C-alpha positions in Angstrom: 5.8 8.2 -17.2 4.2 6.5 -14.2 4.6 3.2 -12.5 2.6 0.4 -14.0 1.9 -3.1 -13.0 2.2 -4.4 -9.4 4.0 -1.8 -7.3 7.6 -2.9 -6.5 7.7 -5.7 -3.9 11.2 -4.5 -3.1 9.7 -1.5 -1.4 9.1 -3.9 1.5 12.8 -3.4 2.3 12.6 0.4 2.8 13.7 1.0 6.4 12.5 4.1 8.3 9.4 4.5 6.2 6.7 6.4 8.2 4.3 7.6 5.5 3.4 6.4 2.0 1.2 8.2 -0.5 0.1 6.6 -3.7 -1.6 9.2 -5.9 -3.1 9.2 -9.4 -0.6 11.9 -10.3 2.1 9.2 -10.3 0.3 7.2 -13.0 0.2 4.1 -10.8 -1.8 1.1 -12.0 -1.9 -2.5 -11.0 -2.1 -4.1 -7.6 -0.6 -3.8 -4.1 2.2 -6.2 -3.3 1.6 -9.0 -0.8 5.2 -8.6 0.3 4.5 -5.3 2.0 3.9 -6.2 5.6 5.1 -9.8 5.6 7.2 -11.0 8.5 10.6 -9.4 8.5 9.4 -6.4 6.3 11.0 -3.1 7.3 7.7 -1.2 7.7 7.4 -1.5 11.4 7.1 2.2 11.9 4.7 3.1 9.1 1.9 5.1 10.6 0.1 6.6 7.6 -0.8 5.2 4.1 -2.8 7.2 1.6 -4.1 5.7 -1.6 -5.6 8.2 -4.1 -5.3 6.2 -7.3 -8.3 5.2 -9.4 -6.5 2.5 -11.3 -5.3 0.3 -8.5 -7.2 -3.0 -8.3 -7.5 -6.1 -6.2 -7.6 -6.2 -2.4 -5.6 -4.8 0.5 -3.1 -7.6 1.2 -3.8 -9.5 4.5 -0.2 -8.9 5.4 -1.1 -5.2 5.9 -2.5 -6.4 9.2 1.1 -6.5 10.4 1.4 -2.7 10.3 1.0 -2.4 14.1 2.0 1.3 14.1 -0.5 2.2 11.4 -2.9 4.8 12.7 -4.3 6.3 9.5 -5.3 4.5 6.3 -6.9 6.8 3.7 -8.4 5.4 0.5 -10.0 7.9 -1.8 -11.3 7.9 -5.3 -10.6 4.2 -5.7 -13.4 2.0 -6.7 -11.4 -0.9 -7.9 -10.0 -2.0 -4.5 -12.4 -4.5 -3.0 -12.6 -6.6 0.1 -12.1 -6.2 3.8 -9.5 -4.0 5.6 -7.0 -6.5 7.2 -7.3 -7.0 10.9 
């Protein structure tokens, strides 16, 4: 079984996270949480996010602009994510 619905907002509390890969193999559906990247979130060191999931929808949350260490954002095979990449 996969993860369905909005991915857990509680993941914003993961400390020491450097990389995150969301793949179709995980069975992920739904949207990306606005809480990831909000002020006080623990993702200050994240440098790579990969999204390879056809069934995620919505937009990249504006709060993702707070990922100041992010140097690589890879979005593949996803035609349901729309909108700009946060500044």
